[in-house]
N, CA, C, O and the ligand as a Tripos MOL2 file, in Angstrom:
@<TRIPOS>MOLECULE
protein
  301   299    76     0     0
PROTEIN
NO_CHARGES

@<TRIPOS>ATOM
      1 N         -21.8220   -6.3350    6.8740 N.3       1 MET1
      2 CA        -21.2810   -6.4430    5.5150 C.3       1 MET1
      3 C         -19.7760   -6.2100    5.5500 C.2       1 MET1
      4 O         -19.2920   -5.2570    6.1600 O.2       1 MET1
      5 N         -19.0750   -7.0680    4.9060 N.am      2 THR2
      6 CA        -17.6350   -6.9100    4.8490 C.3       2 THR2
      7 C         -17.1910   -6.6870    3.4090 C.2       2 THR2
      8 O         -17.8940   -7.0400    2.4610 O.2       2 THR2
      9 N         -16.0430   -6.1110    3.2720 N.am      3 THR3
     10 CA        -15.4960   -5.9190    1.9370 C.3       3 THR3
     11 C         -14.2170   -6.7290    1.7990 C.2       3 THR3
     12 O         -13.6330   -7.1630    2.7920 O.2       3 THR3
     13 N         -13.8020   -6.9210    0.5940 N.am      4 ALA4
     14 CA        -12.6020   -7.7100    0.3300 C.3       4 ALA4
     15 C         -11.3520   -7.0210    0.8510 C.2       4 ALA4
     16 O         -10.2980   -7.6450    0.9780 O.2       4 ALA4
     17 N         -11.4710   -5.7240    1.1550 N.am      5 SER5
     18 CA        -10.2780   -4.9800    1.5440 C.3       5 SER5
     19 C          -9.9770   -5.1270    3.0270 C.2       5 SER5
     20 O          -8.9320   -4.6680    3.4880 O.2       5 SER5
     21 N         -10.8740   -5.7610    3.7850 N.am      6 GLU6
     22 CA        -10.6510   -5.8630    5.2150 C.3       6 GLU6
     23 C          -9.7360   -7.0240    5.5550 C.2       6 GLU6
     24 O          -9.6470   -8.0150    4.8300 O.2       6 GLU6
     25 N          -9.0650   -6.8670    6.6750 N.am      7 ASP7
     26 CA         -8.2730   -7.9540    7.2330 C.3       7 ASP7
     27 C          -7.1880   -8.4580    6.2790 C.2       7 ASP7
     28 O          -6.9670   -9.6620    6.1510 O.2       7 ASP7
     29 N          -6.5350   -7.5400    5.6320 N.am      8 ILE8
     30 CA         -5.3940   -7.9180    4.8030 C.3       8 ILE8
     31 C          -4.1430   -7.8150    5.6640 C.2       8 ILE8
     32 O          -3.7470   -6.7230    6.0710 O.2       8 ILE8
     33 N          -3.5360   -8.9420    5.9350 N.am      9 VAL9
     34 CA         -2.3080   -8.9250    6.7240 C.3       9 VAL9
     35 C          -1.1690   -8.4300    5.8530 C.2       9 VAL9
     36 O          -1.0410   -8.8190    4.6910 O.2       9 VAL9
     37 N          -0.3440   -7.5690    6.4290 N.am     10 CYS10
     38 CA          0.7960   -7.0190    5.7030 C.3      10 CYS10
     39 C           1.6690   -8.1470    5.1570 C.2      10 CYS10
     40 O           2.0860   -9.0380    5.8970 O.2      10 CYS10
     41 N           1.9350   -8.0960    3.8660 N.am     11 SER11
     42 CA          2.7190   -9.1690    3.2370 C.3      11 SER11
     43 C           4.2100   -9.0010    3.4980 C.2      11 SER11
     44 O           4.9920   -9.9070    3.2110 O.2      11 SER11
     45 N           4.6170   -7.8440    4.0420 N.am     12 LEU12
     46 CA          6.0330   -7.6210    4.2860 C.3      12 LEU12
     47 C           6.4490   -8.0130    5.6990 C.2      12 LEU12
     48 O           7.4620   -8.6910    5.8750 O.2      12 LEU12
     49 N           5.6860   -7.6000    6.7050 N.am     13 CYS13
     50 CA          6.0900   -7.8990    8.0760 C.3      13 CYS13
     51 C           5.1880   -8.9470    8.7260 C.2      13 CYS13
     52 O           5.6010   -9.6210    9.6700 O.2      13 CYS13
     53 N           3.9620   -9.0860    8.2270 N.am     14 GLY14
     54 CA          3.0530  -10.0700    8.7910 C.3      14 GLY14
     55 C           2.6080   -9.7600   10.2040 C.2      14 GLY14
     56 O           2.0230  -10.6140   10.8700 O.2      14 GLY14
     57 N           2.8800   -8.5370   10.6780 N.am     15 GLN15
     58 CA          2.6170   -8.2010   12.0770 C.3      15 GLN15
     59 C           1.3240   -7.4090   12.2820 C.2      15 GLN15
     60 O           0.8510   -7.2680   13.4100 O.2      15 GLN15
     61 N           0.7650   -6.9010   11.2070 N.am     16 ASP16
     62 CA         -0.4090   -6.0520   11.3750 C.3      16 ASP16
     63 C          -1.2380   -6.0910   10.0940 C.2      16 ASP16
     64 O          -0.8260   -6.6520    9.0780 O.2      16 ASP16
     65 N          -2.4150   -5.4800   10.1720 N.am     17 HIS17
     66 CA         -3.2800   -5.4080    9.0100 C.3      17 HIS17
     67 C          -3.0570   -4.1000    8.2600 C.2      17 HIS17
     68 O          -2.7610   -3.0620    8.8520 O.2      17 HIS17
     69 N          -3.2030   -4.1780    6.9810 N.am     18 VAL18
     70 CA         -3.0790   -2.9880    6.1420 C.3      18 VAL18
     71 C          -4.3300   -2.1320    6.3190 C.2      18 VAL18
     72 O          -5.4530   -2.6350    6.2750 O.2      18 VAL18
     73 N          -4.1210   -0.8380    6.5190 N.am     19 VAL19
     74 CA         -5.2160    0.0840    6.8010 C.3      19 VAL19
     75 C          -5.1960    1.2110    5.7810 C.2      19 VAL19
     76 O          -4.1360    1.6190    5.3060 O.2      19 VAL19
     77 N          -6.3730    1.7030    5.4550 N.am     20 ARG20
     78 CA         -6.4480    2.8130    4.5220 C.3      20 ARG20
     79 C          -6.3050    4.1340    5.2890 C.2      20 ARG20
     80 O          -6.9550    4.3490    6.3110 O.2      20 ARG20
     81 N          -5.4480    5.0000    4.7760 N.am     21 TYR21
     82 CA         -5.2120    6.2930    5.4090 C.3      21 TYR21
     83 C          -5.4100    7.4160    4.4190 C.2      21 TYR21
     84 O          -5.3310    7.2210    3.2060 O.2      21 TYR21
     85 N          -5.6680    8.5880    4.9530 N.am     22 ARG22
     86 CA         -5.7290    9.8110    4.1630 C.3      22 ARG22
     87 C          -4.7620   10.8180    4.7710 C.2      22 ARG22
     88 O          -4.6640   10.9330    5.9930 O.2      22 ARG22
     89 N          -4.0550   11.5410    3.9240 N.am     23 ILE23
     90 CA         -3.2210   12.6350    4.4090 C.3      23 ILE23
     91 C          -4.1350   13.8230    4.6700 C.2      23 ILE23
     92 O          -4.7720   14.3460    3.7560 O.2      23 ILE23
     93 N          -4.1900   14.2340    5.9170 N.am     24 LYS24
     94 CA         -5.1050   15.2930    6.3120 C.3      24 LYS24
     95 C          -4.8370   16.5590    5.4980 C.2      24 LYS24
     96 O          -3.6970   17.0110    5.3840 O.2      24 LYS24
     97 N          -5.8810   17.1080    4.9490 N.am     25 GLY25
     98 CA         -5.7670   18.3630    4.2210 C.3      25 GLY25
     99 C          -5.4400   18.2230    2.7510 C.2      25 GLY25
    100 O          -5.4710   19.2120    2.0180 O.2      25 GLY25
    101 N          -5.1250   17.0070    2.2960 N.am     26 THR26
    102 CA         -4.7710   16.8480    0.8880 C.3      26 THR26
    103 C          -5.7490   15.9610    0.1230 C.2      26 THR26
    104 O          -5.8830   16.0910   -1.0940 O.2      26 THR26
    105 N          -6.4240   15.0710    0.8190 N.am     27 GLY27
    106 CA         -7.2950   14.1280    0.1290 C.3      27 GLY27
    107 C          -6.5530   12.9420   -0.4490 C.2      27 GLY27
    108 O          -7.1760   12.0380   -1.0060 O.2      27 GLY27
    109 N          -5.2270   12.9260   -0.3280 N.am     28 ASP28
    110 CA         -4.4670   11.7750   -0.8080 C.3      28 ASP28
    111 C          -4.7520   10.5670    0.0710 C.2      28 ASP28
    112 O          -4.6860   10.6510    1.2970 O.2      28 ASP28
    113 N          -5.0640    9.4620   -0.5520 N.am     29 GLU29
    114 CA         -5.3330    8.2410    0.2000 C.3      29 GLU29
    115 C          -4.4170    7.1320   -0.2740 C.2      29 GLU29
    116 O          -4.0140    7.0790   -1.4360 O.2      29 GLU29
    117 N          -4.1030    6.2520    0.6550 N.am     30 PHE30
    118 CA         -3.2660    5.0900    0.3230 C.3      30 PHE30
    119 C          -3.4840    4.0340    1.3820 C.2      30 PHE30
    120 O          -4.1350    4.2740    2.3990 O.2      30 PHE30
    121 N          -2.9260    2.8490    1.1280 N.am     31 TRP31
    122 CA         -2.9440    1.7690    2.1040 C.3      31 TRP31
    123 C          -1.5980    1.7320    2.7920 C.2      31 TRP31
    124 O          -0.5600    1.9250    2.1590 O.2      31 TRP31
    125 N          -1.6190    1.4830    4.0900 N.am     32 MET32
    126 CA         -0.3520    1.4060    4.8020 C.3      32 MET32
    127 C          -0.4510    0.3920    5.9400 C.2      32 MET32
    128 O          -1.5130    0.1840    6.5260 O.2      32 MET32
    129 N           0.6940   -0.2330    6.2350 N.am     33 CYS33
    130 CA          0.8100   -1.0880    7.4030 C.3      33 CYS33
    131 C           1.3180   -0.2380    8.5550 C.2      33 CYS33
    132 O           2.4260    0.2930    8.4730 O.2      33 CYS33
    133 N           0.5420   -0.0900    9.6330 N.am     34 PRO34
    134 CA          0.9810    0.7490   10.7580 C.3      34 PRO34
    135 C           2.2320    0.2180   11.4370 C.2      34 PRO34
    136 O           2.9360    0.9690   12.1130 O.2      34 PRO34
    137 N           2.5130   -1.0430   11.2700 N.am     35 GLU35
    138 CA          3.6450   -1.6590   11.9560 C.3      35 GLU35
    139 C           4.9650   -1.3140   11.2710 C.2      35 GLU35
    140 O           5.9070   -0.8710   11.9280 O.2      35 GLU35
    141 N           5.0370   -1.5120    9.9660 N.am     36 CYS36
    142 CA          6.3160   -1.3160    9.2780 C.3      36 CYS36
    143 C           6.2960   -0.1380    8.3100 C.2      36 CYS36
    144 O           7.3130    0.1720    7.6890 O.2      36 CYS36
    145 N           5.1430    0.5220    8.1780 N.am     37 GLU37
    146 CA          4.9970    1.7100    7.3290 C.3      37 GLU37
    147 C           5.2520    1.4240    5.8550 C.2      37 GLU37
    148 O           5.6180    2.3190    5.0930 O.2      37 GLU37
    149 N           5.0560    0.1820    5.4630 N.am     38 SER38
    150 CA          5.0040   -0.1080    4.0330 C.3      38 SER38
    151 C           3.7360    0.5180    3.4650 C.2      38 SER38
    152 O           2.6970    0.5580    4.1240 O.2      38 SER38
    153 N           3.8370    0.9940    2.2570 N.am     39 LEU39
    154 CA          2.7420    1.7840    1.6890 C.3      39 LEU39
    155 C           2.3780    1.2660    0.2990 C.2      39 LEU39
    156 O           3.2440    0.9070   -0.4980 O.2      39 LEU39
    157 N           1.0750    1.2390    0.0350 N.am     40 TRP40
    158 CA          0.5640    0.8760   -1.2870 C.3      40 TRP40
    159 C          -0.1890    2.0750   -1.8470 C.2      40 TRP40
    160 O          -1.1370    2.5700   -1.2380 O.2      40 TRP40
    161 N           0.2330    2.5190   -2.9820 N.am     41 ARG41
    162 CA         -0.4500    3.6500   -3.6150 C.3      41 ARG41
    163 C          -1.8480    3.2350   -4.0420 C.2      41 ARG41
    164 O          -2.1340    2.0490   -4.2080 O.2      41 ARG41
    165 N          -2.7260    4.2380   -4.2200 N.am     42 PRO42
    166 CA         -4.0790    3.9260   -4.7020 C.3      42 PRO42
    167 C          -4.0080    3.1210   -5.9940 C.2      42 PRO42
    168 O          -3.2660    3.4700   -6.9120 O.2      42 PRO42
    169 N          -4.7710    2.0600   -6.0580 N.am     43 GLY43
    170 CA         -4.7550    1.2120   -7.2340 C.3      43 GLY43
    171 C          -3.8200    0.0260   -7.0890 C.2      43 GLY43
    172 O          -3.9550   -0.9690   -7.8010 O.2      43 GLY43
    173 N          -2.8580    0.1320   -6.1570 N.am     44 ALA44
    174 CA         -1.9780   -1.0080   -5.9110 C.3      44 ALA44
    175 C          -2.7310   -2.0480   -5.0920 C.2      44 ALA44
    176 O          -3.6640   -1.7210   -4.3580 O.2      44 ALA44
    177 N          -2.3230   -3.2770   -5.2240 N.am     45 ASP45
    178 CA         -2.9900   -4.3610   -4.5130 C.3      45 ASP45
    179 C          -2.2620   -4.6330   -3.2040 C.2      45 ASP45
    180 O          -1.1340   -5.1250   -3.2230 O.2      45 ASP45
    181 N          -2.8830   -4.3240   -2.0650 N.am     46 PRO46
    182 CA         -2.2040   -4.5050   -0.7750 C.3      46 PRO46
    183 C          -1.9650   -5.9580   -0.4170 C.2      46 PRO46
    184 O          -1.3000   -6.2510    0.5770 O.2      46 PRO46
    185 N          -2.4970   -6.8690   -1.2090 N.am     47 ARG47
    186 CA         -2.2010   -8.2850   -0.9580 C.3      47 ARG47
    187 C          -0.8410   -8.6620   -1.5190 C.2      47 ARG47
    188 O          -0.2980   -9.7220   -1.2060 O.2      47 ARG47
    189 N          -0.3040   -7.7960   -2.3390 N.am     48 ARG48
    190 CA          0.9860   -8.0720   -2.9550 C.3      48 ARG48
    191 C           2.0730   -7.2760   -2.2500 C.2      48 ARG48
    192 O           1.7860   -6.3810   -1.4560 O.2      48 ARG48
    193 N           3.2900   -7.6020   -2.5400 N.am     49 SER49
    194 CA          4.4030   -6.8800   -1.9530 C.3      49 SER49
    195 C           4.4820   -5.4670   -2.5190 C.2      49 SER49
    196 O           3.9240   -5.1730   -3.5760 O.2      49 SER49
    197 N           5.1800   -4.6060   -1.8030 N.am     50 THR50
    198 CA          5.3660   -3.2310   -2.2650 C.3      50 THR50
    199 C           6.7760   -2.7980   -1.9230 C.2      50 THR50
    200 O           7.3940   -3.3190   -0.9950 O.2      50 THR50
    201 N           7.2730   -1.8480   -2.6750 N.am     51 GLU51
    202 CA          8.5930   -1.3000   -2.3590 C.3      51 GLU51
    203 C           8.4750    0.1240   -1.8240 C.2      51 GLU51
    204 O           9.4850    0.7870   -1.5880 O.2      51 GLU51
    205 N           7.2510    0.5890   -1.6340 N.am     52 ALA52
    206 CA          7.0530    1.9620   -1.1840 C.3      52 ALA52
    207 C           7.0020    2.0290    0.3430 C.2      52 ALA52
    208 O           6.5180    1.1120    1.0050 O.2      52 ALA52
    209 N           7.5020    3.1110    0.8700 N.am     53 TYR53
    210 CA          7.4280    3.3690    2.3050 C.3      53 TYR53
    211 C           6.8670    4.7590    2.5420 C.2      53 TYR53
    212 O           6.9810    5.6480    1.6980 O.2      53 TYR53
    213 N           6.2620    4.9250    3.7020 N.am     54 LEU54
    214 CA          5.5930    6.1830    4.0160 C.3      54 LEU54
    215 C           6.5200    7.3860    3.8460 C.2      54 LEU54
    216 O           6.1690    8.3480    3.1630 O.2      54 LEU54
    217 N           7.6920    7.3350    4.4600 N.am     55 SER55
    218 CA          8.5650    8.5100    4.4400 C.3      55 SER55
    219 C           8.9990    8.8480    3.0130 C.2      55 SER55
    220 O           9.0710   10.0190    2.6430 O.2      55 SER55
    221 N           9.2850    7.8240    2.2200 N.am     56 VAL56
    222 CA          9.7090    8.0480    0.8370 C.3      56 VAL56
    223 C           8.5630    8.6490    0.0170 C.2      56 VAL56
    224 O           8.7620    9.5650   -0.7810 O.2      56 VAL56
    225 N           7.3860    8.1190    0.2300 N.am     57 TYR57
    226 CA          6.1990    8.5970   -0.4810 C.3      57 TYR57
    227 C           5.9510   10.0710   -0.1740 C.2      57 TYR57
    228 O           5.7000   10.8680   -1.0780 O.2      57 TYR57
    229 N           6.0220   10.4240    1.1030 N.am     58 LEU58
    230 CA          5.7560   11.8140    1.4940 C.3      58 LEU58
    231 C           6.8190   12.7520    0.9370 C.2      58 LEU58
    232 O           6.5000   13.8220    0.4180 O.2      58 LEU58
    233 N           8.0610   12.3570    1.0430 N.am     59 GLU59
    234 CA          9.1340   13.2140    0.5580 C.3      59 GLU59
    235 C           9.0490   13.4030   -0.9560 C.2      59 GLU59
    236 O           9.3510   14.4790   -1.4730 O.2      59 GLU59
    237 N           8.6400   12.3570   -1.6540 N.am     60 ALA60
    238 CA          8.4910   12.4550   -3.1070 C.3      60 ALA60
    239 C           7.4000   13.4480   -3.4770 C.2      60 ALA60
    240 O           7.4190   14.0190   -4.5670 O.2      60 ALA60
    241 N           6.4510   13.6530   -2.5740 N.am     61 ARG61
    242 CA          5.3660   14.6050   -2.8200 C.3      61 ARG61
    243 C           5.6730   15.9710   -2.2180 C.2      61 ARG61
    244 O           4.8060   16.8450   -2.1970 O.2      61 ARG61
    245 N           6.8780   16.1620   -1.7340 N.am     62 GLY62
    246 CA          7.2630   17.4500   -1.1800 C.3      62 GLY62
    247 C           6.7020   17.7110    0.1950 C.2      62 GLY62
    248 O           6.6050   18.8600    0.6250 O.2      62 GLY62
    249 N           6.3260   16.6330    0.9010 N.am     63 LEU63
    250 CA          5.7590   16.7790    2.2350 C.3      63 LEU63
    251 C           6.7870   16.3660    3.2880 C.2      63 LEU63
    252 O           7.5500   15.4200    3.0920 O.2      63 LEU63
    253 N           6.7920   17.0800    4.3870 N.am     64 ASP64
    254 CA          7.6720   16.7320    5.4910 C.3      64 ASP64
    255 C           6.9390   15.7410    6.4030 C.2      64 ASP64
    256 O           5.9040   16.0830    6.9750 O.2      64 ASP64
    257 N           7.4590   14.5270    6.5440 N.am     65 PRO65
    258 CA          6.7690   13.5260    7.3710 C.3      65 PRO65
    259 C           6.4470   14.0260    8.7760 C.2      65 PRO65
    260 O           5.4630   13.5950    9.3770 O.2      65 PRO65
    261 N           7.2690   14.9300    9.3030 N.am     66 ALA66
    262 CA          7.0300   15.4310   10.6520 C.3      66 ALA66
    263 C           5.8030   16.3440   10.7110 C.2      66 ALA66
    264 O           5.2060   16.5270   11.7720 O.2      66 ALA66
    265 N           5.4360   16.9120    9.5650 N.am     67 ASP67
    266 CA          4.3100   17.8500    9.5440 C.3      67 ASP67
    267 C           3.0110   17.2260    9.0630 C.2      67 ASP67
    268 O           1.9580   17.8630    9.0740 O.2      67 ASP67
    269 N           3.1010   15.9750    8.6440 N.am     68 VAL68
    270 CA          1.9370   15.3430    8.0290 C.3      68 VAL68
    271 C           1.0750   14.6560    9.0850 C.2      68 VAL68
    272 O           1.5820   13.9500    9.9570 O.2      68 VAL68
    273 N          -0.2200   14.8730    8.9910 N.am     69 GLU69
    274 CA         -1.1560   14.1640    9.8530 C.3      69 GLU69
    275 C          -1.9190   13.1570    9.0150 C.2      69 GLU69
    276 O          -2.4790   13.4930    7.9720 O.2      69 GLU69
    277 N          -1.9330   11.9180    9.4850 N.am     70 LEU70
    278 CA         -2.6830   10.8730    8.7960 C.3      70 LEU70
    279 C          -3.9680   10.5890    9.5440 C.2      70 LEU70
    280 O          -3.9920   10.5710   10.7750 O.2      70 LEU70
    281 N          -5.0290   10.3680    8.7990 N.am     71 GLU71
    282 CA         -6.2670    9.9420    9.4330 C.3      71 GLU71
    283 C          -6.7350    8.6620    8.7630 C.2      71 GLU71
    284 O          -6.6220    8.4860    7.5500 O.2      71 GLU71
    285 N          -7.2570    7.7860    9.5880 N.am     72 ARG72
    286 CA         -7.7510    6.5270    9.0550 C.3      72 ARG72
    287 C          -9.0250    6.7660    8.2760 C.2      72 ARG72
    288 O          -9.8780    7.5530    8.6840 O.2      72 ARG72
    289 N          -9.1470    6.0870    7.1570 N.am     73 VAL73
    290 CA        -10.3510    6.1530    6.3490 C.3      73 VAL73
    291 C         -11.2100    4.9500    6.6880 C.2      73 VAL73
    292 O         -10.8120    3.8070    6.4640 O.2      73 VAL73
    293 N         -12.3790    5.2120    7.2240 N.am     74 GLU74
    294 CA        -13.2700    4.1180    7.6150 C.3      74 GLU74
    295 C         -14.1610    3.7480    6.4410 C.2      74 GLU74
    296 O         -14.6130    4.5990    5.6730 O.2      74 GLU74
    297 N         -14.3920    2.4680    6.3340 N.am     75 GLY75
    298 CA        -15.3120    1.9880    5.3010 C.3      75 GLY75
    299 C         -14.8180    2.2520    3.9190 C.2      75 GLY75
    300 O         -15.4880    1.9040    2.9470 O.2      75 GLY75
    301 ZN          3.9620   -4.4180    7.7580 Zn       76 ZN76
@<TRIPOS>BOND
     1     1     2 1
     2     2     3 1
     3     3     4 2
     4     3     5 am
     5     5     6 1
     6     6     7 1
     7     7     8 2
     8     7     9 am
     9     9    10 1
    10    10    11 1
    11    11    12 2
    12    11    13 am
    13    13    14 1
    14    14    15 1
    15    15    16 2
    16    15    17 am
    17    17    18 1
    18    18    19 1
    19    19    20 2
    20    19    21 am
    21    21    22 1
    22    22    23 1
    23    23    24 2
    24    23    25 am
    25    25    26 1
    26    26    27 1
    27    27    28 2
    28    27    29 am
    29    29    30 1
    30    30    31 1
    31    31    32 2
    32    31    33 am
    33    33    34 1
    34    34    35 1
    35    35    36 2
    36    35    37 am
    37    37    38 1
    38    38    39 1
    39    39    40 2
    40    39    41 am
    41    41    42 1
    42    42    43 1
    43    43    44 2
    44    43    45 am
    45    45    46 1
    46    46    47 1
    47    47    48 2
    48    47    49 am
    49    49    50 1
    50    50    51 1
    51    51    52 2
    52    51    53 am
    53    53    54 1
    54    54    55 1
    55    55    56 2
    56    55    57 am
    57    57    58 1
    58    58    59 1
    59    59    60 2
    60    59    61 am
    61    61    62 1
    62    62    63 1
    63    63    64 2
    64    63    65 am
    65    65    66 1
    66    66    67 1
    67    67    68 2
    68    67    69 am
    69    69    70 1
    70    70    71 1
    71    71    72 2
    72    71    73 am
    73    73    74 1
    74    74    75 1
    75    75    76 2
    76    75    77 am
    77    77    78 1
    78    78    79 1
    79    79    80 2
    80    79    81 am
    81    81    82 1
    82    82    83 1
    83    83    84 2
    84    83    85 am
    85    85    86 1
    86    86    87 1
    87    87    88 2
    88    87    89 am
    89    89    90 1
    90    90    91 1
    91    91    92 2
    92    91    93 am
    93    93    94 1
    94    94    95 1
    95    95    96 2
    96    95    97 am
    97    97    98 1
    98    98    99 1
    99    99   100 2
   100    99   101 am
   101   101   102 1
   102   102   103 1
   103   103   104 2
   104   103   105 am
   105   105   106 1
   106   106   107 1
   107   107   108 2
   108   107   109 am
   109   109   110 1
   110   110   111 1
   111   111   112 2
   112   111   113 am
   113   113   114 1
   114   114   115 1
   115   115   116 2
   116   115   117 am
   117   117   118 1
   118   118   119 1
   119   119   120 2
   120   119   121 am
   121   121   122 1
   122   122   123 1
   123   123   124 2
   124   123   125 am
   125   125   126 1
   126   126   127 1
   127   127   128 2
   128   127   129 am
   129   129   130 1
   130   130   131 1
   131   131   132 2
   132   131   133 am
   133   133   134 1
   134   134   135 1
   135   135   136 2
   136   135   137 am
   137   137   138 1
   138   138   139 1
   139   139   140 2
   140   139   141 am
   141   141   142 1
   142   142   143 1
   143   143   144 2
   144   143   145 am
   145   145   146 1
   146   146   147 1
   147   147   148 2
   148   147   149 am
   149   149   150 1
   150   150   151 1
   151   151   152 2
   152   151   153 am
   153   153   154 1
   154   154   155 1
   155   155   156 2
   156   155   157 am
   157   157   158 1
   158   158   159 1
   159   159   160 2
   160   159   161 am
   161   161   162 1
   162   162   163 1
   163   163   164 2
   164   163   165 am
   165   165   166 1
   166   166   167 1
   167   167   168 2
   168   167   169 am
   169   169   170 1
   170   170   171 1
   171   171   172 2
   172   171   173 am
   173   173   174 1
   174   174   175 1
   175   175   176 2
   176   175   177 am
   177   177   178 1
   178   178   179 1
   179   179   180 2
   180   179   181 am
   181   181   182 1
   182   182   183 1
   183   183   184 2
   184   183   185 am
   185   185   186 1
   186   186   187 1
   187   187   188 2
   188   187   189 am
   189   189   190 1
   190   190   191 1
   191   191   192 2
   192   191   193 am
   193   193   194 1
   194   194   195 1
   195   195   196 2
   196   195   197 am
   197   197   198 1
   198   198   199 1
   199   199   200 2
   200   199   201 am
   201   201   202 1
   202   202   203 1
   203   203   204 2
   204   203   205 am
   205   205   206 1
   206   206   207 1
   207   207   208 2
   208   207   209 am
   209   209   210 1
   210   210   211 1
   211   211   212 2
   212   211   213 am
   213   213   214 1
   214   214   215 1
   215   215   216 2
   216   215   217 am
   217   217   218 1
   218   218   219 1
   219   219   220 2
   220   219   221 am
   221   221   222 1
   222   222   223 1
   223   223   224 2
   224   223   225 am
   225   225   226 1
   226   226   227 1
   227   227   228 2
   228   227   229 am
   229   229   230 1
   230   230   231 1
   231   231   232 2
   232   231   233 am
   233   233   234 1
   234   234   235 1
   235   235   236 2
   236   235   237 am
   237   237   238 1
   238   238   239 1
   239   239   240 2
   240   239   241 am
   241   241   242 1
   242   242   243 1
   243   243   244 2
   244   243   245 am
   245   245   246 1
   246   246   247 1
   247   247   248 2
   248   247   249 am
   249   249   250 1
   250   250   251 1
   251   251   252 2
   252   251   253 am
   253   253   254 1
   254   254   255 1
   255   255   256 2
   256   255   257 am
   257   257   258 1
   258   258   259 1
   259   259   260 2
   260   259   261 am
   261   261   262 1
   262   262   263 1
   263   263   264 2
   264   263   265 am
   265   265   266 1
   266   266   267 1
   267   267   268 2
   268   267   269 am
   269   269   270 1
   270   270   271 1
   271   271   272 2
   272   271   273 am
   273   273   274 1
   274   274   275 1
   275   275   276 2
   276   275   277 am
   277   277   278 1
   278   278   279 1
   279   279   280 2
   280   279   281 am
   281   281   282 1
   282   282   283 1
   283   283   284 2
   284   283   285 am
   285   285   286 1
   286   286   287 1
   287   287   288 2
   288   287   289 am
   289   289   290 1
   290   290   291 1
   291   291   292 2
   292   291   293 am
   293   293   294 1
   294   294   295 1
   295   295   296 2
   296   295   297 am
   297   297   298 1
   298   298   299 1
   299   299   300 2
@<TRIPOS>SUBSTRUCTURE
     1 MET1         2 RESIDUE 1 A MET
     2 THR2         6 RESIDUE 1 A THR
     3 THR3        10 RESIDUE 1 A THR
     4 ALA4        14 RESIDUE 1 A ALA
     5 SER5        18 RESIDUE 1 A SER
     6 GLU6        22 RESIDUE 1 A GLU
     7 ASP7        26 RESIDUE 1 A ASP
     8 ILE8        30 RESIDUE 1 A ILE
     9 VAL9        34 RESIDUE 1 A VAL
    10 CYS10       38 RESIDUE 1 A CYS
    11 SER11       42 RESIDUE 1 A SER
    12 LEU12       46 RESIDUE 1 A LEU
    13 CYS13       50 RESIDUE 1 A CYS
    14 GLY14       54 RESIDUE 1 A GLY
    15 GLN15       58 RESIDUE 1 A GLN
    16 ASP16       62 RESIDUE 1 A ASP
    17 HIS17       66 RESIDUE 1 A HIS
    18 VAL18       70 RESIDUE 1 A VAL
    19 VAL19       74 RESIDUE 1 A VAL
    20 ARG20       78 RESIDUE 1 A ARG
    21 TYR21       82 RESIDUE 1 A TYR
    22 ARG22       86 RESIDUE 1 A ARG
    23 ILE23       90 RESIDUE 1 A ILE
    24 LYS24       94 RESIDUE 1 A LYS
    25 GLY25       98 RESIDUE 1 A GLY
    26 THR26      102 RESIDUE 1 A THR
    27 GLY27      106 RESIDUE 1 A GLY
    28 ASP28      110 RESIDUE 1 A ASP
    29 GLU29      114 RESIDUE 1 A GLU
    30 PHE30      118 RESIDUE 1 A PHE
    31 TRP31      122 RESIDUE 1 A TRP
    32 MET32      126 RESIDUE 1 A MET
    33 CYS33      130 RESIDUE 1 A CYS
    34 PRO34      134 RESIDUE 1 A PRO
    35 GLU35      138 RESIDUE 1 A GLU
    36 CYS36      142 RESIDUE 1 A CYS
    37 GLU37      146 RESIDUE 1 A GLU
    38 SER38      150 RESIDUE 1 A SER
    39 LEU39      154 RESIDUE 1 A LEU
    40 TRP40      158 RESIDUE 1 A TRP
    41 ARG41      162 RESIDUE 1 A ARG
    42 PRO42      166 RESIDUE 1 A PRO
    43 GLY43      170 RESIDUE 1 A GLY
    44 ALA44      174 RESIDUE 1 A ALA
    45 ASP45      178 RESIDUE 1 A ASP
    46 PRO46      182 RESIDUE 1 A PRO
    47 ARG47      186 RESIDUE 1 A ARG
    48 ARG48      190 RESIDUE 1 A ARG
    49 SER49      194 RESIDUE 1 A SER
    50 THR50      198 RESIDUE 1 A THR
    51 GLU51      202 RESIDUE 1 A GLU
    52 ALA52      206 RESIDUE 1 A ALA
    53 TYR53      210 RESIDUE 1 A TYR
    54 LEU54      214 RESIDUE 1 A LEU
    55 SER55      218 RESIDUE 1 A SER
    56 VAL56      222 RESIDUE 1 A VAL
    57 TYR57      226 RESIDUE 1 A TYR
    58 LEU58      230 RESIDUE 1 A LEU
    59 GLU59      234 RESIDUE 1 A GLU
    60 ALA60      238 RESIDUE 1 A ALA
    61 ARG61      242 RESIDUE 1 A ARG
    62 GLY62      246 RESIDUE 1 A GLY
    63 LEU63      250 RESIDUE 1 A LEU
    64 ASP64      254 RESIDUE 1 A ASP
    65 PRO65      258 RESIDUE 1 A PRO
    66 ALA66      262 RESIDUE 1 A ALA
    67 ASP67      266 RESIDUE 1 A ASP
    68 VAL68      270 RESIDUE 1 A VAL
    69 GLU69      274 RESIDUE 1 A GLU
    70 LEU70      278 RESIDUE 1 A LEU
    71 GLU71      282 RESIDUE 1 A GLU
    72 ARG72      286 RESIDUE 1 A ARG
    73 VAL73      290 RESIDUE 1 A VAL
    74 GLU74      294 RESIDUE 1 A GLU
    75 GLY75      298 RESIDUE 1 A GLY
    76 ZN76       301 GROUP 0 **** ****
């Protein structure tokens, strides 16, 4: 069984697929391209362009990117 969210190629760099991640210890989830670190907030459509980036997103939430652990969300 596949879902519509699989195999979405990053619309910004076209080099990788958008993957769902969770910030370890917070429960925050988002979509991100591992190649260029473009980020889609929950509810955003990863098929569309985005202006968000991982480092900006984390800093806006008061998190230090160097201290943050991301884990992939399966399924
Ligand atoms: Zn990308």
